[in-house]
C-alpha positions in Angstrom: 25.0 19.8 -33.6 25.7 18.8 -37.2 25.3 21.1 -40.1 21.7 21.1 -41.7 19.9 20.3 -38.5 18.4 23.7 -38.0 15.1 24.5 -39.7 13.4 27.9 -39.8 9.7 28.7 -40.2 7.2 31.3 -39.3 5.2 29.3 -36.9 6.0 26.0 -35.2 3.1 23.6 -34.1 4.0 20.7 -31.7 1.5 18.0 -32.1 -0.2 16.6 -35.1 -3.7 15.7 -33.9 -6.9 17.5 -34.4 -5.9 20.8 -32.7 -2.6 20.9 -34.5 -4.0 20.3 -37.8 -6.8 22.8 -37.3 -4.2 25.4 -36.2 -2.0 24.8 -39.2 -5.0 25.5 -41.5 -5.8 28.6 -39.6 -2.3 30.0 -39.9 -2.1 29.1 -43.7 -5.4 31.0 -44.1 -4.3 34.0 -41.8 -1.1 34.5 -43.9 -0.7 32.4 -47.0 2.9 33.2 -47.3 3.9 31.8 -44.0 5.9 28.5 -43.5 4.2 26.4 -40.9 6.1 23.5 -39.2 4.0 20.6 -37.8 6.2 18.5 -35.3 4.9 15.3 -34.2 6.2 12.1 -32.6 3.8 10.1 -34.7 2.2 10.4 -38.1 -0.9 12.6 -37.8 -3.4 9.8 -38.4 -1.9 7.9 -35.4 -2.6 10.8 -33.1 -5.2 10.1 -30.4 -8.0 12.1 -32.0 -8.5 9.2 -34.4 -9.9 7.1 -31.5 -12.8 9.4 -30.5 -16.0 7.6 -31.1 -19.2 9.4 -29.9 -19.4 12.8 -31.4 -18.9 16.5 -31.3 -21.3 19.1 -29.7 -22.6 22.2 -31.3 -26.0 23.9 -31.6 -27.7 23.0 -34.9 -31.3 21.9 -34.3 -34.2 24.4 -33.9 -35.2 23.1 -30.4 -31.7 23.9 -29.1 -30.1 27.2 -28.2 -26.6 28.6 -27.6 -27.6 29.5 -24.1 -28.6 25.9 -23.3 -25.3 24.6 -24.5 -23.5 27.3 -22.4 -25.5 26.5 -19.3 -25.0 22.7 -19.7 -21.3 23.2 -20.1 -21.0 25.6 -17.1 -23.1 23.5 -14.8 -21.4 20.3 -15.9 -18.1 21.9 -15.0 -19.4 22.5 -11.4 -19.0 26.2 -12.0 -15.3 26.1 -12.4 -15.4 27.0 -16.0 -14.6 30.6 -17.3 -17.9 31.7 -18.6 -16.4 34.1 -21.3 -14.4 31.1 -22.6 -17.5 28.9 -22.7 -19.5 31.6 -24.4 -16.9 32.1 -27.1 -16.6 28.3 -27.5 -20.3 27.7 -27.9 -20.8 30.6 -30.2 -17.9 29.6 -32.5 -18.9 25.8 -32.5 -21.6 25.6 -35.2 -19.5 27.4 -37.8 -16.5 25.1 -37.2 -18.7 22.0 -37.5 -20.2 23.2 -40.8 -16.8 24.1 -42.0 -15.6 20.7 -41.2 -18.4 19.2 -43.4 -17.3 21.4 -46.2 -13.8 19.9 -45.8 -15.4 16.4 -46.2 -16.4 15.1 -42.7 -19.3 12.7 -43.4 -21.7 13.6 -40.6 -24.5 11.1 -40.1 -27.8 12.4 -41.5 -31.5 12.1 -40.7 -34.0 10.8 -43.2 -34.7 14.3 -44.4 -31.0 15.0 -45.1 -30.3 17.1 -42.1 -27.4 16.5 -39.7 -28.3 13.9 -37.2 -27.7 14.5 -33.5 -27.7 12.3 -30.5 -28.0 13.0 -26.7 -24.9 13.0 -24.5 -24.4 12.9 -20.8 -25.1 16.1 -18.9 -26.9 17.9 -21.8 -30.6 18.7 -21.8 -30.9 18.6 -25.6 -29.6 16.4 -28.4 -26.6 18.4 -29.9 -23.8 15.9 -30.5 -23.0 15.4 -34.3 -21.5 12.1 -35.1 -20.3 10.0 -37.9 -21.6 6.7 -36.7 -19.4 5.9 -33.8 -16.0 6.8 -35.6 -16.3 10.5 -35.4 -12.7 11.2 -34.5 -11.4 9.1 -37.3 -13.5 10.9 -39.8 -12.7 14.3 -38.4 -9.0 13.6 -38.3 -9.1 12.4 -42.0 -10.9 15.5 -43.1 -8.5 17.8 -41.3 -5.4 16.0 -42.5 -6.6 15.8 -46.0 -7.3 19.5 -46.0 -3.8 20.4 -44.8 -2.4 18.7 -47.9 -3.8 21.4 -50.2 -1.5 24.0 -48.5 2.1 23.8 -49.8 3.3 25.9 -47.0 2.7 23.4 -44.1 5.8 21.3 -43.6 5.5 18.1 -41.5 8.1 16.8 -39.2 6.6 13.4 -38.5 8.4 11.1 -35.9 10.1 14.0 -34.3 9.9 14.1 -30.5 9.9 17.6 -29.1 11.8 17.7 -25.8 12.4 21.5 -25.1 11.0 24.9 -25.9 13.5 27.4 -27.1 13.2 30.9 -25.5 15.0 34.0 -26.8 16.8 36.6 -24.8 13.5 38.6 -24.6 11.6 35.8 -23.2 9.7 34.8 -26.2 9.2 31.3 -27.4 10.9 30.9 -30.8 10.9 27.1 -31.5 11.7 23.7 -30.0 14.4 21.2 -29.9 13.3 17.8 -31.2 14.8 14.4 -31.7 14.5 12.9 -35.2 13.6 9.5 -34.3 15.0 7.9 -37.5 18.6 9.2 -36.8 18.6 10.3 -33.2 19.8 13.9 -34.1 18.4 16.7 -32.1 17.2 19.3 -34.5 16.4 23.1 -33.8 13.0 23.8 -35.5 12.6 27.5 -35.1 9.8 30.0 -35.6 8.4 33.3 -34.5 5.6 31.7 -32.5 5.0 28.1 -31.2 1.6 26.3 -30.5 1.6 23.2 -28.3 -1.1 20.7 -29.2 0.2 17.5 -27.8 -2.8 16.2 -26.2 -3.4 14.8 -22.6 -1.5 12.7 -20.1 -3.9 9.8 -19.2 -0.8 7.5 -19.2 0.0 8.8 -15.7 -2.6 6.2 -14.6 -2.6 2.4 -15.2 -6.1 1.9 -16.7 -6.8 4.5 -19.3 -8.5 5.0 -22.7 -5.5 6.9 -23.8 -3.0 5.6 -26.2 0.6 5.0 -25.2 1.7 8.3 -26.8 -0.4 10.5 -24.4 2.3 11.1 -21.8 1.9 14.8 -21.2 5.1 15.9 -23.1 3.6 19.3 -24.1 2.5 20.0 -20.6 5.8 19.0 -19.2 7.7 21.3 -21.6 5.5 24.3 -20.8 5.9 23.6 -17.1 9.7 23.4 -17.3 9.6 26.7 -19.3 7.9 28.5 -16.3 4.2 28.2 -17.6 1.7 27.1 -14.8 -0.3 23.9 -15.1 -3.9 24.8 -14.2 -6.6 22.7 -12.5 -4.6 19.5 -12.8 -6.4 17.8 -9.9 -9.5 17.3 -12.2 -9.1 13.9 -13.9 -12.0 12.5 -15.8 -12.9 8.9 -15.5 -15.3 7.7 -18.2 -17.9 5.3 -16.7 -17.8 2.7 -19.5 -14.4 1.2 -20.3 -13.8 -2.2 -21.4 -12.1 -4.2 -18.6 -8.5 -5.4 -19.2 -8.1 -3.2 -22.3 -8.5 0.4 -21.6 -10.8 0.5 -24.6 -13.7 3.0 -24.6 -17.3 2.0 -25.0 -18.6 5.2 -26.2 -21.1 7.4 -24.4 -23.1 7.2 -27.6 -24.2 3.7 -26.5 -26.0 5.3 -23.6 -27.1 8.2 -25.8 -28.9 5.6 -28.1 -30.7 4.0 -25.0 -28.2 1.7 -23.4 -28.6 1.1 -19.6 -26.3 0.4 -16.7 -27.3 -2.4 -14.3 -25.5 -3.9 -11.3 -25.1 -7.7 -10.5 -28.8 -7.9 -9.7 -29.8 -6.5 -13.1 -30.9 -3.3 -11.2 -30.6 0.2 -12.7 -28.7 1.6 -9.7 -28.3 5.1 -11.0 -31.9 5.9 -9.9 -30.6 5.6 -6.2 -28.1 8.5 -6.6 -30.3 11.6 -7.5 -30.0 11.1 -11.1 -33.6 10.6 -11.9 -36.1 7.8 -12.3 -35.4 4.7 -14.3 -38.0 4.7 -17.1 -38.8 1.4 -18.8 -36.7 1.2 -22.0 -39.9 1.0 -24.0 -41.0 4.4 -22.6 -40.8 7.0 -25.5 -39.1 9.4 -23.0 -36.1 6.9 -22.7 -33.3 7.8 -22.7 -33.9 10.9 -20.6 -31.6 13.9 -21.0 -29.4 15.0 -18.0 -30.7 12.0 -16.1 -29.7 8.4 -15.3 -27.3 7.0 -17.9 -27.2 10.4 -19.4 -25.9 12.1 -16.3 -22.4 13.6 -16.4 -19.3 11.3 -16.4 -18.0 12.2 -12.9 -21.3 11.4 -11.3 -21.7 8.0 -13.0 -18.1 7.0 -12.2 -18.7 7.9 -8.5 -21.8 5.9 -8.4 -19.9 2.7 -9.7 -17.5 3.1 -6.8 -20.4 3.4 -4.3 -22.0 0.4 -5.7 -18.6 -1.6 -5.4 -18.3 -0.5 -1.8 -22.0 -1.8 -1.2 -20.9 -5.2 -2.8 -23.3 -4.8 -5.7 -20.9 -5.0 -8.6 -19.6 -8.0 -10.4 -16.1 -9.4 -9.6 -14.0 -10.5 -12.5 -10.4 -11.3 -13.2 -10.0 -7.7 -14.5 -11.7 -6.1 -11.4 -15.1 -5.2 -10.5 -17.6 -4.3 -13.3 -21.1 -3.5 -14.0 -23.1 -4.3 -17.0 -23.9 -2.0 -20.0 -27.1 -3.5 -21.6 -27.8 -2.7 -25.2 -29.9 -5.8 -26.1 -33.3 -3.9 -26.2 -31.9 -1.6 -29.0 -31.9 -4.5 -31.5 -29.4 -5.6 -34.0 -30.5 -3.2 -36.7 -30.1 -0.1 -34.5 -26.7 -1.3 -33.0 -25.3 -1.9 -36.6 -26.6 1.5 -37.9 -25.8 3.7 -34.9 -23.1 2.1 -33.0 -21.4 -0.6 -35.2 -17.9 0.2 -33.7 -19.2 -0.7 -30.2 -20.3 -4.1 -31.5 -16.9 -4.8 -33.3 -14.9 -3.8 -30.2 -17.1 -5.9 -27.8 -16.8 -8.9 -30.0 -13.1 -8.6 -30.7 -11.7 -7.6 -27.2 -14.4 -9.1 -24.8 -15.8 -12.0 -26.8 -19.4 -10.7 -26.3 -21.9 -9.6 -28.9 -23.9 -6.9 -27.3 -26.9 -7.8 -29.5 -27.2 -11.0 -27.3 -25.3 -10.2 -24.0 -24.5 -7.2 -21.8 -21.1 -5.7 -21.9 -18.9 -5.7 -18.8 -17.8 -2.0 -18.1 -15.9 -0.1 -15.3 -14.6 3.5 -15.0 -11.5 4.3 -16.9 -9.2 7.4 -17.0 -10.1 9.2 -20.0 -9.3 13.0 -19.9 -7.4 15.7 -18.1 -9.6 18.7 -17.6 -6.5 20.8 -16.6 -3.5 21.6 -18.6 -1.2 24.5 -19.7 -2.6 27.7 -18.4 -3.9 29.7 -21.4 -5.9 32.9 -21.3 -7.6 34.9 -24.0 -6.6 34.1 -27.6 -5.0 30.7 -26.3 -1.8 32.5 -25.2 0.3 31.4 -22.3 2.3 33.6 -19.9 5.3 33.1 -22.2 5.0 35.5 -25.2 4.9 33.7 -28.5 3.6 30.5 -26.9 0.2 29.2 -27.4 -1.6 26.0 -26.6 -4.8 24.2 -27.7 -6.7 20.9 -27.3 -6.4 18.6 -24.3 -2.9 19.8 -23.3 -4.3 23.3 -22.8 -6.6 24.5 -19.9 -8.6 27.3 -21.6 -11.1 26.7 -18.7 -14.3 25.6 -20.5 -14.2 22.1 -18.9 -13.7 23.2 -15.2 -14.2 20.4 -12.7 -15.9 18.0 -15.3 -16.0 18.0 -19.1 -19.2 17.1 -20.7 -18.8 14.3 -23.4 -18.6 15.5 -27.0 -17.3 19.0 -26.1 -13.7 18.0 -26.5 -13.9 17.3 -30.2 -15.4 20.7 -30.9 -12.9 22.3 -28.5 -10.1 21.1 -30.8 -11.6 22.9 -33.8 -12.5 26.2 -32.0 -9.4 26.7 -30.0 -7.1 25.2 -32.5 -8.3 27.8 -34.9 -8.0 30.6 -32.3 -4.4 29.6 -31.4 -3.5 29.3 -35.1 -4.8 32.8 -35.9 -3.2 34.5 -33.0 0.1 32.7 -33.3 0.2 34.0 -36.9 -0.4 37.5 -35.8 2.1 37.4 -33.1 4.7 36.0 -35.7 3.9 38.9 -38.0 4.3 41.5 -35.3 7.4 40.0 -33.9 9.5 38.7 -36.8 13.0 38.8 -35.8 15.1 36.4 -33.5 18.7 35.3 -33.1 19.2 32.1 -34.8 22.6 31.5 -33.2 21.2 32.0 -29.7 18.4 29.4 -30.2 20.8 26.9 -32.1 22.9 27.0 -29.0 20.0 26.0 -26.8 19.2 23.2 -29.0 22.7 22.1 -29.0 22.7 22.2 -25.2 19.5 20.0 -25.2 21.3 17.5 -27.5 24.4 17.4 -25.2 22.0 16.9 -22.2 20.3 14.0 -23.9 23.6 12.4 -24.8 25.1 12.9 -21.4 22.0 11.7 -19.5 21.2 8.6 -21.5 24.3 7.6 -23.6 27.1 8.1 -21.2 28.6 4.5 -20.7 29.6 5.3 -17.1 25.9 5.8 -16.3 25.0 2.6 -14.4 22.3 3.4 -11.9 20.3 0.3 -12.5 16.7 1.7 -12.2 14.4 0.4 -14.8 11.8 2.5 -16.8 9.1 -0.1 -16.5 9.5 -0.4 -12.6 9.3 3.2 -12.0 6.3 3.7 -14.5 4.4 0.8 -12.6 5.1 2.4 -9.2 3.7 5.7 -10.5 0.7 4.1 -11.9 0.1 2.4 -8.5 0.6 5.6 -6.5 -1.7 7.7 -8.7 -4.4 5.2 -8.8 -4.4 4.6 -5.1 -3.8 8.2 -4.1 -5.4 10.4 -6.7 -8.3 8.2 -8.2 -12.1 8.7 -8.2 -12.1 9.3 -4.4 -9.2 10.8 -2.5 -8.3 12.3 0.9 -5.4 13.9 2.5 -3.6 10.7 3.4 -3.7 9.3 -0.1 -2.8 12.3 -1.8 0.0 13.0 0.5 1.2 9.5 -0.1 1.0 10.2 -4.0 3.0 13.4 -3.6 5.8 11.6 -1.5 5.8 8.6 -4.0 6.2 11.0 -7.0 9.0 12.8 -5.3 10.8 9.5 -4.6 10.3 8.5 -8.2 11.6 11.7 -9.4 14.9 11.0 -7.4 15.2 7.5 -8.6 14.5 8.6 -12.3 18.1 10.1 -12.2 19.4 6.7 -11.9 17.5 5.1 -14.8 19.9 3.2 -17.2 19.3 2.3 -20.8 20.2 -1.0 -22.4 19.8 0.4 -25.9 22.5 2.9 -26.8 21.7 3.0 -30.5 20.4 6.2 -32.1 17.9 5.0 -34.8 14.3 4.6 -33.4 15.5 4.1 -29.8 12.1 3.3 -28.2 13.7 2.9 -24.8 15.0 6.5 -25.0 11.6 7.7 -26.0 10.0 5.7 -23.1 12.6 7.3 -20.7 11.8 10.9 -21.9 8.1 10.2 -21.7 8.6 8.9 -18.1 10.1 12.3 -17.2 7.0 14.0 -18.6 4.7 11.8 -16.7 6.5 12.4 -13.4 6.3 16.2 -14.0 2.6 16.1 -14.8 1.9 13.7 -11.9 3.6 15.9 -9.5 1.3 18.8 -10.5 -1.8 16.5 -10.3 -1.1 15.2 -6.8 -0.1 18.5 -5.2 -3.1 20.4 -6.8 -5.3 17.8 -5.4 -3.8 17.9 -2.0 -4.2 21.7 -1.8 -7.9 21.8 -2.9 -9.7 20.8 0.4 -13.2 20.6 -1.1 -15.1 18.3 -3.3 -16.1 19.5 -6.7 -16.8 17.6 -10.0 -14.3 14.9 -10.6 -12.2 15.9 -7.5 -14.0 14.1 -4.6 -12.5 14.3 -1.1 -13.6 11.8 1.4 -12.3 14.2 4.1 -13.9 17.4 2.6 -17.1 16.1 1.1 -18.8 19.6 0.3 -18.2 22.1 -2.4 -16.6 25.2 -0.9 -17.2 28.1 -3.2 -16.0 30.7 -0.6 -12.4 29.3 -0.7 -12.1 27.3 -3.9 -14.2 28.9 -6.7 -10.8 29.4 -8.2 -8.3 27.9 -10.6 -5.4 26.0 -9.2 -1.9 27.0 -10.7 1.0 24.7 -10.1 4.4 26.2 -10.8 7.5 24.1 -11.1 10.4 24.8 -8.8 13.8 24.9 -10.3 15.3 23.4 -7.1 13.4 20.2 -7.6 11.1 20.8 -4.6 7.3 20.4 -4.8 5.4 22.7 -7.0 4.2 26.2 -5.8 0.3 26.2 -5.8 -1.4 29.4 -6.3 -5.0 30.2 -7.3 -6.5 32.5 -9.8 -10.0 33.8 -10.4 -12.8 32.1 -12.3 -14.7 34.4 -14.8 -18.4 34.6 -14.0 -20.5 36.4 -16.5 -24.3 35.6 -16.3 -24.6 32.3 -14.5 -23.8 32.5 -10.7 -22.9 29.2 -9.1 -25.8 27.0 -8.0 -26.6 23.5 -7.0 -25.6 21.0 -9.6 -28.7 18.8 -10.1 -29.6 16.1 -12.7 -32.7 14.1 -13.2 -35.0 16.9 -12.1 -37.2 16.8 -15.0 -38.2 13.1 -14.4 -38.7 13.8 -10.8 -37.5 11.5 -8.2 -35.3 9.2 -6.2 -36.9 5.8 -6.1 -36.3 3.2 -3.5 -34.1 0.2 -4.2 -35.9 -2.5 -6.1 -35.3 -6.1 -6.3 -33.6 -6.3 -9.7 -36.9 -6.7 -11.6 
């Protein structure tokens, strides 16, 4: 490694999105003298937080309560959430949201000047703060601009972290990262490390996730011996725009949009999600009912309608319609203007005049890097926050609008505790860590730039086969046969991955190399997803087994833990306890307030 490619800081953050930025502010506040490194493969404003539309949940209105938010979250998670973590999250959420306003986030307001909130799926009370329907955009801007006032936050933009650096005492002390401009592998060292790299939706072919969300942080932790927890739980959002992966935000249903099948019939009323009130009824939309049921249930209802032949077949697959026309142009333009813009630009449809075709789309990974109290992993000095982490508030199904608040609450927690660890464990051997980074650079050169490497496998071919295997084998509905097929295919692809050959052997902004490294991350993450799903022989939340259709609390009220095997074999799956405090597991019901399951109508 060339001289000058080692950089020393107090804390290293990998990932420049909402969680990473919030963590960096928390560190700067915890110890203003600390040097904080923010390592990101993209500029912060290109991180995926910027795409979030609908809002962020926190108790603010007098008709709401912390206990209601806790219960909605735990029941929405199908009782797989750790209740102590949920209690901490809900209690911290309001202060974080108010702090973000003080940092400049322009929350939408009511006529009296109070913060506006909208209903979201699975929640009995309106508690989702929003900034029109560009909430993530405004949150990320506010966080990023706030970081600029701290002179001790150093950004390493367009640096792709590929390996965690662990000292002789087993403590995480930095990362090796490729500087994309030059292709050099740098050692970026610190006394503690926080992973905030987001999710891994790109394991699947049709996803709302941007191309950068390839599970790199999850894979790095997995390779370092940290378990990936609850990886079988993949959230499909019920309203994706076909052919694009673009999300039509849940806010559109929170404002009163309805889902109808090919007959114009509101089919959700046939799936124990409540009664379809007329859209002019002042009780519409109903909380925790119909279109405001949880995302897993709505996505599963779509599949059942498709199996029954009641969806609409298009060149981009089967769809149903999201109808917003009754809201009127003024409300659409005031509350969800971005929905109208996206629909017009990408589907050629103006929702003021026509319904929007939608279908379920992979949106979020409930599982992730196993973290416990204080957002700490099993490796001392290593923390994680945001979608890449599984702090266990989302369980088997995340409620919409909890994730943006999670970035703030647990980004701040991880930052504070990483700073304290760094203060308590200041010393490390620079030469030892530099040697690990040099080994990583040599591995990358040997693997991808050796002219004798001519295996002939193509990145795009393997990625497409991975997409097909995971969609077919680990989609909304699974069984032992489909999951085993996915496990077998991932193992085959991992073997073939060793024969991938690059055409581009240059060093500056080698996007083919980046894609190859990302494919390695996707394969590691997919392995954990498929094997965790195969071992969980029950149906819970987003994990629906056709061959094990009931929830089984006796055997599976537990977190799955996937550990990577050094010999390249399938992961070792273990189970850990779920923390229950005040809310014993019960039946997960929706629509109870409005009463009933109505018989199928004729579309009128």
